[in-house]
DSSP file (Angstrom, degrees, kcal/mol; ACC not computed):
  #  RESIDUE AA STRUCTURE BP1 BP2  ACC     N-H-->O    O-->H-N    N-H-->O    O-->H-N    TCO  KAPPA ALPHA  PHI   PSI    X-CA   Y-CA   Z-CA
    1    1 A X    >>        0   0    0      0, 0.0     3,-1.5     0, 0.0     4,-0.7   0.000 360.0 360.0 360.0  -6.7   91.2  126.7   83.7
    2    2 A X  H >>  +     0   0    0      1,-0.3     4,-0.7     2,-0.2     3,-0.6   0.827 360.0  60.3 -55.9 -29.8   94.6  127.6   82.1
    3    3 A X  H 3> S+     0   0    0      1,-0.2     4,-0.7     2,-0.2    -1,-0.3   0.743  96.0  61.0 -69.7 -19.8   96.2  126.7   85.4
    4    4 A X  H <> S+     0   0    0     -3,-1.5     4,-2.5     1,-0.2     5,-0.2   0.779  89.6  71.4 -75.5 -25.7   94.9  123.1   85.1
    5    5 A X  H <X S+     0   0    0     -4,-0.7     4,-2.6    -3,-0.6     5,-0.2   0.940  99.3  42.2 -61.6 -53.7   96.8  122.5   81.8
    6    6 A X  H  X S+     0   0    0     -4,-0.7     4,-1.9     1,-0.2    -1,-0.2   0.825 114.6  53.5 -69.1 -24.9  100.4  122.3   83.2
    7    7 A X  H  X S+     0   0    0     -4,-0.7     4,-2.3     2,-0.2    -2,-0.2   0.922 112.4  43.3 -70.0 -46.1   99.2  120.2   86.2
    8    8 A X  H  X S+     0   0    0     -4,-2.5     4,-2.8     2,-0.2    -2,-0.2   0.890 112.2  52.7 -72.2 -35.9   97.5  117.7   84.0
    9    9 A X  H  X S+     0   0    0     -4,-2.6     4,-1.6    -5,-0.2    -1,-0.2   0.918 109.9  49.3 -61.6 -40.4  100.4  117.5   81.5
   10   10 A X  H  X S+     0   0    0     -4,-1.9     4,-0.8    -5,-0.2    -2,-0.2   0.928 111.4  49.9 -62.8 -43.3  102.7  116.9   84.4
   11   11 A X  H >< S+     0   0    0     -4,-2.3     3,-1.2     1,-0.2    -2,-0.2   0.934 107.9  52.9 -56.4 -49.2  100.4  114.1   85.7
   12   12 A X  H 3< S+     0   0    0     -4,-2.8    -1,-0.2     1,-0.3    -2,-0.2   0.845 104.7  55.5 -62.3 -32.0  100.2  112.5   82.3
   13   13 A X  H 3< S+     0   0    0     -4,-1.6     2,-0.3    -5,-0.2    -1,-0.3   0.711  93.4  87.8 -72.6 -19.3  104.0  112.3   82.0
   14   14 A X    <<  -     0   0    0     -3,-1.2     2,-0.5    -4,-0.8     3,-0.0  -0.607  64.7-156.3 -83.2 138.0  104.1  110.4   85.3
   15   15 A X    > > -     0   0    0     -2,-0.3     3,-1.4     1,-0.1     5,-1.2  -0.946  14.4-151.7-116.5 128.5  103.9  106.7   85.3
   16   16 A X  G > 5S+     0   0    0     -2,-0.5     3,-0.5     1,-0.3     5,-0.2   0.688  99.6  59.1 -67.5 -12.1  102.7  104.7   88.3
   17   17 A X  G 3 5S+     0   0    0      1,-0.2    -1,-0.3     2,-0.1    -3,-0.0   0.599  96.3  61.7 -89.3 -11.5  104.8  101.8   87.1
   18   18 A X  G < 5S-     0   0    0     -3,-1.4   148,-0.2   147,-0.0    -1,-0.2   0.231 121.0 -96.0-102.9  18.0  108.1  103.8   87.2
   19   19 A X  T < 5S+     0   0    0     -3,-0.5     3,-0.2    -4,-0.1    -3,-0.1   0.730  92.7 117.1  84.1  21.6  108.1  104.6   90.9
   20   20 A X     >< +     0   0    0     -5,-1.2     4,-2.4     1,-0.2     5,-0.2  -0.099  26.2 127.1-114.6  35.4  106.5  108.1   90.7
   21   21 A X  H  > S+     0   0    0     -5,-0.2     4,-2.6     1,-0.2     5,-0.2   0.898  72.1  50.8 -60.7 -42.8  103.3  107.3   92.7
   22   22 A X  H  > S+     0   0    0     -3,-0.2     4,-2.7     2,-0.2    -1,-0.2   0.918 111.6  46.3 -60.8 -45.6  103.8  110.2   95.1
   23   23 A X  H  > S+     0   0    0      1,-0.2     4,-2.7     2,-0.2    -1,-0.2   0.909 112.9  51.2 -66.0 -38.9  104.3  112.7   92.4
   24   24 A X  H  X S+     0   0    0     -4,-2.4     4,-2.3     2,-0.2    -2,-0.2   0.910 110.6  47.9 -60.3 -44.2  101.3  111.3   90.5
   25   25 A X  H  X S+     0   0    0     -4,-2.6     4,-2.6     2,-0.2     5,-0.2   0.916 112.7  49.9 -57.8 -47.4   99.2  111.6   93.7
   26   26 A X  H  X S+     0   0    0     -4,-2.7     4,-2.4     1,-0.2    -2,-0.2   0.937 111.6  47.2 -56.3 -50.0  100.4  115.2   94.3
   27   27 A X  H  X S+     0   0    0     -4,-2.7     4,-2.2     1,-0.2    -1,-0.2   0.878 113.0  48.9 -63.7 -39.9   99.6  116.2   90.7
   28   28 A X  H  X S+     0   0    0     -4,-2.3     4,-2.1     2,-0.2    -1,-0.2   0.883 111.9  49.4 -66.1 -39.6   96.1  114.6   90.8
   29   29 A X  H  X S+     0   0    0     -4,-2.6     4,-2.0     2,-0.2    -2,-0.2   0.879 110.2  50.2 -66.4 -38.0   95.4  116.3   94.2
   30   30 A X  H  X S+     0   0    0     -4,-2.4     4,-2.3    -5,-0.2    -2,-0.2   0.897 107.8  53.8 -68.6 -37.6   96.5  119.6   92.8
   31   31 A X  H  X S+     0   0    0     -4,-2.2     4,-2.2     1,-0.2     5,-0.2   0.914 109.2  48.6 -62.5 -42.1   94.2  119.1   89.7
   32   32 A X  H  X S+     0   0    0     -4,-2.1     4,-2.7     1,-0.2    -1,-0.2   0.902 109.7  52.7 -64.1 -39.7   91.3  118.5   92.0
   33   33 A X  H  X S+     0   0    0     -4,-2.0     4,-2.1     2,-0.2    -2,-0.2   0.903 110.2  47.8 -58.5 -42.9   92.2  121.6   94.0
   34   34 A X  H  X S+     0   0    0     -4,-2.3     4,-2.3     2,-0.2    -2,-0.2   0.929 113.5  46.5 -62.1 -47.2   92.2  123.7   90.9
   35   35 A X  H  X S+     0   0    0     -4,-2.2     4,-1.6     1,-0.2     6,-0.2   0.920 112.2  51.9 -64.3 -45.4   88.9  122.4   89.7
   36   36 A X  H  <>S+     0   0    0     -4,-2.7     5,-1.9     1,-0.2     4,-0.5   0.884 111.9  45.1 -59.2 -42.4   87.4  122.8   93.1
   37   37 A X  H ><5S+     0   0    0     -4,-2.1     3,-0.8     1,-0.2    -1,-0.2   0.856 111.1  52.6 -72.6 -35.2   88.5  126.5   93.3
   38   38 A X  H 3<5S+     0   0    0     -4,-2.3    -2,-0.2     1,-0.2    -1,-0.2   0.775 106.3  55.1 -73.5 -22.8   87.4  127.2   89.8
   39   39 A X  T 3<5S-     0   0    0     -4,-1.6    -1,-0.2    -5,-0.2    -2,-0.2   0.596 116.7-115.8 -80.3 -13.5   84.0  125.8   90.7
   40   40 A X  T < 5 +     0   0    0     -3,-0.8     2,-0.5    -4,-0.5    -3,-0.2   0.594  55.5 163.5  87.0  13.2   83.7  128.2   93.6
   41   41 A X    > < -     0   0    0     -5,-1.9     3,-1.8    -6,-0.2    -1,-0.3  -0.528  33.9-148.6 -64.7 116.0   83.7  125.4   96.2
   42   42 A X  T 3  S+     0   0    0     -2,-0.5    -1,-0.2     1,-0.3    -5,-0.1   0.644  90.2  73.4 -63.5 -15.9   84.5  127.1   99.6
   43   43 A X  T 3  S+     0   0    0      1,-0.1     2,-0.9    -7,-0.1    -1,-0.3   0.747  84.9  74.4 -71.1 -20.7   86.2  123.9  100.8
   44   44 A X    <   +     0   0    0     -3,-1.8     2,-0.2    -8,-0.2    -1,-0.1  -0.808  61.8 141.9-101.4 106.5   89.2  124.6   98.5
   45   45 A X        +     0   0    0     -2,-0.9    -8,-0.1     1,-0.1     6,-0.0  -0.711  18.5 102.5-129.0-179.2   91.3  127.4   99.8
   46   46 A X        +     0   0    0     -2,-0.2    -1,-0.1     2,-0.2     3,-0.1   0.210  65.6  84.3 128.1 -17.3   95.0  128.0   99.9
   47   47 A X  S >  S-     0   0    0      1,-0.4     3,-1.5     3,-0.2    49,-0.1   0.031  85.6-133.3-106.4  25.1   95.5  130.6   97.1
   48   48 A X  T 3  S-     0   0    0      1,-0.3    -1,-0.4     3,-0.1    -2,-0.2  -0.337  71.7 -20.3  68.3-140.7   94.7  133.7   99.2
   49   49 A X  T 3  S+     0   0    0     -3,-0.1    -1,-0.3    45,-0.1     2,-0.2   0.635 123.1  85.3 -82.6 -12.0   92.4  136.1   97.5
   50   50 A X    <   -     0   0    0     -3,-1.5    -3,-0.2    44,-0.2     3,-0.1  -0.593  68.4-147.7 -89.2 147.4   93.1  134.7   94.1
   51   51 A X  S    S+     0   0    0     -2,-0.2     2,-0.3     1,-0.2    -1,-0.1   0.851  82.7  21.2 -85.3 -33.5   91.4  131.7   92.6
   52   52 A X  S    S-     0   0    0     -5,-0.1    -1,-0.2   -15,-0.1     3,-0.1  -0.959  88.5 -98.4-133.3 151.9   94.3  130.4   90.6
   53   53 A X        -     0   0    0     -2,-0.3    39,-0.1     1,-0.1     2,-0.1  -0.344  48.2-100.1 -65.8 150.4   98.1  130.8   90.8
   54   54 A X    >>  -     0   0    0     37,-0.2     4,-2.3     1,-0.1     3,-0.9  -0.335  31.2-107.7 -70.6 155.0   99.6  133.4   88.4
   55   55 A X  H 3> S+     0   0    0      1,-0.3     4,-2.5     2,-0.2     5,-0.2   0.843 119.4  54.4 -46.4 -46.1  101.3  132.2   85.3
   56   56 A X  H 3> S+     0   0    0      1,-0.2     4,-2.6     2,-0.2    -1,-0.3   0.852 108.6  47.7 -61.5 -38.8  104.7  133.1   86.7
   57   57 A X  H <> S+     0   0    0     -3,-0.9     4,-3.1     2,-0.2     5,-0.2   0.906 111.0  51.3 -70.2 -41.8  104.1  130.9   89.8
   58   58 A X  H  X S+     0   0    0     -4,-2.3     4,-2.1     2,-0.2    -2,-0.2   0.928 113.7  45.4 -60.6 -44.2  102.9  128.0   87.6
   59   59 A X  H  X S+     0   0    0     -4,-2.5     4,-2.0    -5,-0.2    -2,-0.2   0.932 114.5  46.9 -63.5 -49.3  106.0  128.3   85.4
   60   60 A X  H  X S+     0   0    0     -4,-2.6     4,-2.3     1,-0.2     5,-0.2   0.936 112.7  49.8 -63.5 -43.9  108.4  128.5   88.4
   61   61 A X  H  X S+     0   0    0     -4,-3.1     4,-2.3     1,-0.2    -1,-0.2   0.888 109.1  52.1 -63.7 -36.1  106.7  125.6   90.2
   62   62 A X  H  X S+     0   0    0     -4,-2.1     4,-2.4    -5,-0.2    -1,-0.2   0.886 107.7  51.7 -64.1 -38.3  107.0  123.5   87.0
   63   63 A X  H  X S+     0   0    0     -4,-2.0     4,-2.3     2,-0.2    -2,-0.2   0.927 111.6  47.4 -62.9 -46.2  110.7  124.3   86.8
   64   64 A X  H  < S+     0   0    0     -4,-2.3    -2,-0.2     1,-0.2    -1,-0.2   0.902 114.3  46.9 -66.3 -37.4  111.2  123.2   90.5
   65   65 A X  H >< S+     0   0    0     -4,-2.3     3,-0.5    -5,-0.2    -1,-0.2   0.870 114.9  44.6 -73.4 -37.4  109.2  120.0   89.9
   66   66 A X  H 3< S+     0   0    0     -4,-2.4    -2,-0.2     1,-0.2    -1,-0.2   0.870 127.5  28.1 -75.0 -34.2  111.0  119.0   86.6
   67   67 A X  T ><  +     0   0    0     -4,-2.3     3,-1.6    -5,-0.2    -1,-0.2  -0.472  65.2 148.6-124.9  58.6  114.5  119.8   88.0
   68   68 A X  T <  S+     0   0    0     -3,-0.5     4,-0.2     1,-0.3    -1,-0.1   0.748  73.3  62.4 -65.4 -19.5  114.5  119.3   91.7
   69   69 A X  T 3  S+     0   0    0     -3,-0.1    -1,-0.3    60,-0.1     2,-0.2   0.509  81.8 101.9 -85.7  -5.2  118.1  118.2   91.6
   70   70 A X  S <  S-     0   0    0     -3,-1.6     2,-1.9    -6,-0.1    -3,-0.0  -0.594  84.3-117.2 -78.6 144.3  119.2  121.6   90.2
   71   71 A X        -     0   0    0     -2,-0.2    -1,-0.1    61,-0.0    -2,-0.1  -0.531  46.5-165.3 -82.3  78.5  120.8  123.9   92.7
   72   72 A X        -     0   0    0     -2,-1.9     2,-0.3    -4,-0.2     3,-0.1  -0.271  15.9-171.2 -68.2 143.1  118.1  126.6   92.4
   73   73 A X     >  -     0   0    0      1,-0.1     4,-2.4    -2,-0.0     5,-0.2  -0.931  34.7-120.4-123.4 158.0  118.4  130.2   93.6
   74   74 A X  H  > S+     0   0    0     -2,-0.3     4,-2.8     1,-0.2     5,-0.2   0.889 114.3  57.3 -62.8 -37.6  115.5  132.5   93.6
   75   75 A X  H  > S+     0   0    0      2,-0.2     4,-2.2     1,-0.2    -1,-0.2   0.938 109.9  43.6 -58.4 -48.5  117.4  134.9   91.3
   76   76 A X  H  > S+     0   0    0      2,-0.2     4,-1.8     1,-0.2    -1,-0.2   0.905 113.9  49.0 -63.7 -43.5  117.8  132.1   88.7
   77   77 A X  H  X S+     0   0    0     -4,-2.4     4,-1.3     1,-0.2    -1,-0.2   0.902 110.3  51.4 -66.9 -38.8  114.3  131.0   88.9
   78   78 A X  H  <>S+     0   0    0     -4,-2.8     5,-1.9     1,-0.2     4,-0.5   0.881 107.2  54.4 -61.8 -39.7  113.0  134.5   88.6
   79   79 A X  H ><5S+     0   0    0     -4,-2.2     3,-0.7     1,-0.2    -1,-0.2   0.881 105.5  53.2 -59.1 -38.2  115.1  135.0   85.5
   80   80 A X  H 3<5S+     0   0    0     -4,-1.8    -1,-0.2     1,-0.2    -2,-0.2   0.820 114.4  40.2 -64.8 -32.8  113.5  132.0   84.0
   81   81 A X  T 3<5S-     0   0    0     -4,-1.3    -1,-0.2    -3,-0.2    -2,-0.2   0.315 113.1-119.2-101.8   5.8  110.0  133.3   84.5
   82   82 A X  T < 5S+     0   0    0     -3,-0.7     2,-0.3    -4,-0.5    -3,-0.2   0.841  74.6 102.9  62.1  44.5  111.0  136.9   83.6
   83   83 A X  S   <S-     0   0    0     -5,-1.9    -1,-0.2   -27,-0.1    -2,-0.2  -0.912  77.2 -86.1-139.9 168.8  110.2  138.7   86.9
   84   84 A X     >  -     0   0    0     -2,-0.3     4,-2.9     1,-0.1     5,-0.2  -0.370  36.4-117.1 -75.8 156.3  112.3  140.1   89.7
   85   85 A X  H  > S+     0   0    0      1,-0.2     4,-2.2     2,-0.2     5,-0.2   0.879 115.6  49.7 -63.9 -35.5  113.3  137.8   92.6
   86   86 A X  H  > S+     0   0    0      2,-0.2     4,-2.2     1,-0.2    -1,-0.2   0.892 111.5  48.5 -68.3 -34.6  111.4  139.8   95.1
   87   87 A X  H  > S+     0   0    0      2,-0.2     4,-2.7     1,-0.2     5,-0.3   0.930 112.0  50.1 -69.0 -45.9  108.3  139.9   92.9
   88   88 A X  H  X S+     0   0    0     -4,-2.9     4,-2.2     1,-0.2     5,-0.2   0.926 112.4  46.9 -59.1 -46.4  108.6  136.0   92.4
   89   89 A X  H  X S+     0   0    0     -4,-2.2     4,-2.2    -5,-0.2    -1,-0.2   0.904 113.0  49.0 -59.9 -43.7  108.9  135.5   96.1
   90   90 A X  H  X S+     0   0    0     -4,-2.2     4,-2.0     1,-0.2    -2,-0.2   0.934 116.7  40.3 -66.7 -46.3  106.0  137.8   97.0
   91   91 A X  H  X S+     0   0    0     -4,-2.7     4,-2.6     2,-0.2     5,-0.3   0.804 112.1  55.9 -76.2 -27.3  103.5  136.2   94.4
   92   92 A X  H  X>S+     0   0    0     -4,-2.2     4,-3.0    -5,-0.3     6,-0.6   0.955 112.1  43.8 -67.4 -46.6  104.7  132.7   95.2
   93   93 A X  H  X5S+     0   0    0     -4,-2.2     4,-1.6     4,-0.2    -2,-0.2   0.899 115.6  48.4 -59.4 -44.2  103.8  133.3   98.9
   94   94 A X  H  <5S+     0   0    0     -4,-2.0   -44,-0.2    -5,-0.2    -2,-0.2   0.914 120.7  35.2 -68.4 -42.0  100.5  135.0   98.0
   95   95 A X  H  <5S+     0   0    0     -4,-2.6    -2,-0.2    -5,-0.1    -3,-0.2   0.882 135.3  19.5 -83.8 -38.2   99.4  132.3   95.5
   96   96 A X  H  <5S-     0   0    0     -4,-3.0    -3,-0.2    -5,-0.3    -2,-0.2   0.579  95.2-121.8-109.6 -12.8  100.8  129.1   97.3
   97   97 A X  S  <<S+     0   0    0     -4,-1.6     2,-0.3    -5,-0.6    -4,-0.2   0.628  83.4  68.4  81.1  13.3  101.3  130.2  100.9
   98   98 A X  S    S-     0   0    0     -6,-0.6    -2,-0.3    -9,-0.1    -1,-0.2  -0.983  84.0 -95.3-154.9 162.4  105.0  129.4  100.9
   99   99 A X     >  -     0   0    0     -2,-0.3     4,-2.6     1,-0.1     5,-0.2  -0.292  37.3-109.2 -74.4 163.9  108.3  130.5   99.4
  100  100 A X  H  > S+     0   0    0      1,-0.2     4,-2.2     2,-0.2     5,-0.1   0.849 121.6  51.1 -62.0 -32.9  109.9  129.0   96.3
  101  101 A X  H  > S+     0   0    0      2,-0.2     4,-2.2     1,-0.2    -1,-0.2   0.885 109.3  49.8 -70.4 -37.6  112.7  127.5   98.5
  102  102 A X  H  > S+     0   0    0      2,-0.2     4,-1.9     1,-0.2    -2,-0.2   0.901 111.7  50.1 -66.8 -40.8  110.0  125.9  100.9
  103  103 A X  H  X S+     0   0    0     -4,-2.6     4,-2.6     1,-0.2    -2,-0.2   0.932 108.4  51.3 -64.8 -39.4  108.2  124.5   97.9
  104  104 A X  H  X S+     0   0    0     -4,-2.2     4,-2.8     1,-0.2     5,-0.3   0.913 107.4  53.7 -59.2 -41.5  111.5  123.1   96.5
  105  105 A X  H  X S+     0   0    0     -4,-2.2     4,-2.7     1,-0.2    -1,-0.2   0.906 109.5  49.2 -58.3 -40.6  112.0  121.4  100.0
  106  106 A X  H  X S+     0   0    0     -4,-1.9     4,-2.7     2,-0.2     5,-0.2   0.942 111.2  48.2 -65.9 -45.3  108.6  119.8   99.7
  107  107 A X  H  X S+     0   0    0     -4,-2.6     4,-2.0     1,-0.2    -2,-0.2   0.936 114.0  46.9 -60.1 -44.6  109.2  118.6   96.1
  108  108 A X  H  X S+     0   0    0     -4,-2.8     4,-2.4     1,-0.2    -1,-0.2   0.895 112.4  49.8 -63.7 -41.9  112.6  117.1   97.2
  109  109 A X  H  X S+     0   0    0     -4,-2.7     4,-2.4    -5,-0.3    -1,-0.2   0.901 110.6  49.7 -64.5 -40.1  111.0  115.5  100.2
  110  110 A X  H  X S+     0   0    0     -4,-2.7     4,-2.2     2,-0.2    -2,-0.2   0.884 111.9  48.7 -67.3 -36.3  108.2  114.0   98.2
  111  111 A X  H  X S+     0   0    0     -4,-2.0     4,-2.6    -5,-0.2    -2,-0.2   0.895 110.8  50.7 -70.5 -38.2  110.8  112.6   95.7
  112  112 A X  H  X S+     0   0    0     -4,-2.4     4,-2.7     2,-0.2    -2,-0.2   0.903 109.3  50.3 -65.5 -40.4  112.8  111.2   98.5
  113  113 A X  H  X S+     0   0    0     -4,-2.4     4,-2.0     2,-0.2    -2,-0.2   0.896 110.8  50.7 -60.3 -43.0  109.7  109.5   99.9
  114  114 A X  H  X S+     0   0    0     -4,-2.2     4,-1.1     2,-0.2    -2,-0.2   0.953 111.9  46.5 -58.9 -50.5  109.0  108.0   96.5
  115  115 A X  H >X S+     0   0    0     -4,-2.6     4,-1.7     1,-0.2     3,-0.6   0.914 112.6  49.3 -62.3 -45.3  112.5  106.7   96.2
  116  116 A X  H 3< S+     0   0    0     -4,-2.7    -1,-0.2     1,-0.2    -2,-0.2   0.830 114.3  46.1 -65.8 -31.9  112.5  105.2   99.8
  117  117 A X  H 3< S+     0   0    0     -4,-2.0    -1,-0.2    -5,-0.2    -2,-0.2   0.626 122.2  33.0 -90.4 -10.7  109.2  103.5   99.2
  118  118 A X  H << S+     0   0    0     -4,-1.1    44,-0.7    -3,-0.6     2,-0.3   0.517 115.6  48.3-122.5  -4.9  109.9  102.0   95.7
  119  119 A X     <  -     0   0    0     -4,-1.7    44,-0.2    -5,-0.2    41,-0.1  -0.761  69.7-128.6-126.7 175.1  113.6  101.2   95.8
  120  120 A X        +     0   0    0     43,-0.5    -4,-0.1    -2,-0.3     2,-0.1   0.162  66.3 124.6-107.3  18.1  116.1   99.5   98.1
  121  121 A X        -     0   0    0     -6,-0.3    -2,-0.1     1,-0.1    43,-0.0  -0.372  62.6-105.8 -77.0 157.8  118.5  102.4   98.1
  122  122 A X     >  -     0   0    0     -2,-0.1     4,-2.5     1,-0.1     5,-0.2  -0.203  31.1-100.3 -80.8 172.6  119.7  104.0  101.4
  123  123 A X  H  > S+     0   0    0      2,-0.2     4,-2.7     1,-0.2     5,-0.2   0.930 120.0  51.0 -59.8 -52.6  118.7  107.3  102.8
  124  124 A X  H  > S+     0   0    0      1,-0.2     4,-2.3     2,-0.2    -1,-0.2   0.910 112.8  44.9 -58.5 -44.4  121.8  109.2  101.7
  125  125 A X  H  > S+     0   0    0      2,-0.2     4,-2.6     1,-0.2    -1,-0.2   0.889 112.1  51.8 -68.9 -36.2  121.4  108.0   98.1
  126  126 A X  H  X S+     0   0    0     -4,-2.5     4,-1.9     2,-0.2    -2,-0.2   0.911 110.7  49.5 -62.0 -42.0  117.7  108.7   98.0
  127  127 A X  H  <>S+     0   0    0     -4,-2.7     5,-2.5     2,-0.2     4,-0.5   0.927 112.1  48.1 -56.7 -49.2  118.6  112.3   99.3
  128  128 A X  H ><5S+     0   0    0     -4,-2.3     3,-1.5     1,-0.2    -2,-0.2   0.934 112.2  48.5 -63.5 -49.7  121.2  112.7   96.6
  129  129 A X  H 3<5S+     0   0    0     -4,-2.6    -1,-0.2     1,-0.3    -2,-0.2   0.812 107.3  56.9 -62.1 -32.0  118.8  111.5   93.8
  130  130 A X  T 3<5S-     0   0    0     -4,-1.9    -1,-0.3    -5,-0.2    -2,-0.2   0.543 127.4 -96.5 -78.7  -6.3  116.1  113.8   95.1
  131  131 A X  T < 5S+     0   0    0     -3,-1.5     2,-0.3    -4,-0.5    -3,-0.2   0.439  78.5 134.9 111.4   0.1  118.4  116.8   94.7
  132  132 A X      < -     0   0    0     -5,-2.5    -1,-0.3    -6,-0.2     3,-0.1  -0.629  36.6-166.6 -85.2 138.8  119.8  117.3   98.2
  133  133 A X  S    S+     0   0    0     -2,-0.3     2,-0.5     1,-0.2    -1,-0.1   0.596  82.3  48.5 -93.4 -14.7  123.6  118.0   98.5
  134  134 A X     >  -     0   0    0      1,-0.1     4,-2.1    -7,-0.1    -1,-0.2  -0.972  65.7-161.6-129.8 116.5  123.5  117.4  102.3
  135  135 A X  H  > S+     0   0    0     -2,-0.5     4,-2.2     1,-0.2     5,-0.1   0.776  92.8  57.8 -72.7 -21.7  121.7  114.2  103.6
  136  136 A X  H  > S+     0   0    0      2,-0.2     4,-2.2     1,-0.2    -1,-0.2   0.937 109.2  44.4 -66.7 -47.1  121.4  115.7  107.1
  137  137 A X  H  > S+     0   0    0      1,-0.2     4,-2.3     2,-0.2     5,-0.2   0.914 113.9  52.5 -61.0 -40.2  119.5  118.7  105.7
  138  138 A X  H  X S+     0   0    0     -4,-2.1     4,-2.5     1,-0.2    -1,-0.2   0.902 108.0  50.0 -61.3 -44.2  117.4  116.3  103.7
  139  139 A X  H  X S+     0   0    0     -4,-2.2     4,-2.5     2,-0.2    -1,-0.2   0.896 110.2  49.8 -65.0 -39.9  116.6  114.2  106.7
  140  140 A X  H  X S+     0   0    0     -4,-2.2     4,-2.2     2,-0.2    -2,-0.2   0.943 113.7  44.9 -64.3 -47.4  115.5  117.2  108.7
  141  141 A X  H  X S+     0   0    0     -4,-2.3     4,-1.8     1,-0.2    -2,-0.2   0.865 112.2  53.1 -67.5 -35.2  113.2  118.5  105.9
  142  142 A X  H  X S+     0   0    0     -4,-2.5     4,-2.8    -5,-0.2     6,-0.3   0.928 110.9  45.5 -66.6 -43.0  111.8  115.0  105.3
  143  143 A X  H  X S+     0   0    0     -4,-2.5     4,-2.3     1,-0.2    -2,-0.2   0.859 110.6  53.6 -68.3 -32.7  110.9  114.5  108.9
  144  144 A X  H  < S+     0   0    0     -4,-2.2    -1,-0.2    -5,-0.2    -2,-0.2   0.891 116.4  40.0 -65.6 -36.2  109.4  118.0  109.1
  145  145 A X  H  < S+     0   0    0     -4,-1.8    -2,-0.2    -5,-0.2    -1,-0.2   0.877 130.2  25.0 -76.1 -42.6  107.2  117.1  106.1
  146  146 A X  H  < S-     0   0    0     -4,-2.8    -3,-0.2     2,-0.3    -2,-0.2   0.497  95.1-125.0-107.5  -5.6  106.3  113.5  106.9
  147  147 A X  S  < S+     0   0    0     -4,-2.3     2,-0.3    -5,-0.3    -4,-0.2   0.487  84.0  72.2  78.6  -1.6  106.6  113.3  110.7
  148  148 A X  S    S-     0   0    0     -6,-0.3    -2,-0.3     3,-0.0    -1,-0.2  -0.951  89.0 -96.0-140.4 160.4  109.1  110.4  110.7
  149  149 A X     >  -     0   0    0     -2,-0.3     4,-2.2     1,-0.1     3,-0.2  -0.417  36.4-112.1 -74.0 154.5  112.7  110.1  109.8
  150  150 A X  H  > S+     0   0    0      1,-0.2     4,-2.8     2,-0.2     5,-0.2   0.868 118.6  54.1 -54.1 -40.1  113.6  108.8  106.3
  151  151 A X  H  > S+     0   0    0      1,-0.2     4,-1.7     2,-0.2    -1,-0.2   0.912 109.9  45.9 -64.5 -44.0  114.9  105.6  107.8
  152  152 A X  H  > S+     0   0    0     -3,-0.2     4,-0.6     2,-0.2    -1,-0.2   0.858 112.7  51.3 -65.3 -35.6  111.7  104.9  109.7
  153  153 A X  H >< S+     0   0    0     -4,-2.2     3,-1.2     1,-0.2     4,-0.2   0.939 107.9  51.9 -67.1 -47.6  109.7  105.7  106.5
  154  154 A X  H >< S+     0   0    0     -4,-2.8     3,-1.8     1,-0.3    -2,-0.2   0.850 102.5  60.3 -56.8 -37.4  111.9  103.3  104.4
  155  155 A X  H >< S+     0   0    0     -4,-1.7     3,-0.5     1,-0.3    -1,-0.3   0.745  91.9  67.2 -66.2 -21.3  111.2  100.5  107.0
  156  156 A X  T << S+     0   0    0     -3,-1.2    -1,-0.3    -4,-0.6     2,-0.2   0.615 101.2  51.1 -74.9  -8.7  107.5  100.8  106.3
  157  157 A X  T X   +     0   0    0     -3,-1.8     3,-0.7    -4,-0.2    -1,-0.3  -0.551  65.0 150.4-122.5  64.0  108.2   99.4  102.7
  158  158 A X  T <   +     0   0    0     -3,-0.5     2,-0.2     1,-0.2    -1,-0.1   0.779  64.6  57.0 -72.4 -26.9  110.3   96.3  103.3
  159  159 A X  T 3   +     0   0    0     -3,-0.1    -1,-0.2     2,-0.0     2,-0.2  -0.211  70.0 164.1-101.2  42.9  109.2   94.4  100.3
  160  160 A X    <   -     0   0    0     -3,-0.7   -42,-0.1    -2,-0.2   -41,-0.1  -0.438  27.0-157.1 -67.6 130.8  110.2   96.8   97.6
  161  161 A X        +     0   0    0     -2,-0.2    -1,-0.1   -42,-0.0     2,-0.1   0.818  66.4  80.6 -77.6 -32.9  110.4   95.1   94.2
  162  162 A X        -     0   0    0    -44,-0.7   -42,-0.2     1,-0.1     3,-0.1  -0.407  53.2-166.3 -85.0 150.2  112.8   97.6   92.5
  163  163 A X  S    S-     0   0    0      1,-0.4   -43,-0.5   -44,-0.2     2,-0.3   0.798  74.8  -3.2 -99.3 -39.2  116.6   97.7   92.9
  164  164 A X        -     0   0    0    -45,-0.1    -1,-0.4   -46,-0.1     2,-0.4  -0.969  69.6-107.7-150.5 164.9  117.2  101.1   91.4
  165  165 A X              0   0    0     -2,-0.3  -146,-0.1    -3,-0.1  -147,-0.0  -0.756 360.0 360.0 -93.1 138.4  115.4  104.0   89.8
  166  166 A X              0   0    0     -2,-0.4    -1,-0.1  -148,-0.2  -148,-0.0   0.526 360.0 360.0 -71.8 360.0  116.0  104.6   86.1
């Protein structure tokens, strides 16, 4: 259950009133996945042969989630969790089913969705605030994750109360 602690701490720090609903839902879902796997429930899969992600993967994932706007490289992320870049990539894929860079794209896309649904900022500004340096790349990643363009997604939330994100 040690893997549950960072997930719950992350969820507690998020406030549904501050426009972080998507991140809160993702953290809650992840907590349920961890509990389900720890209980031996066969419906919860996704971590390969391991029941919980390794400590280094949890730490790396936390860094990516806390600082999605940082220009991460696998080398820097690996230095932060004290293993080699190739080892980090290997265990990240084994434990989560995707590479650190693919996970960062998901985190940034989720943050962008959060911004587009809770603010009145444009797609380029949402992409910038989510950590993307290129709004075209951001739009492609967003569409791949959500199945619609960021602009189409934002149109689904026309009565956003907030003007900007703190």
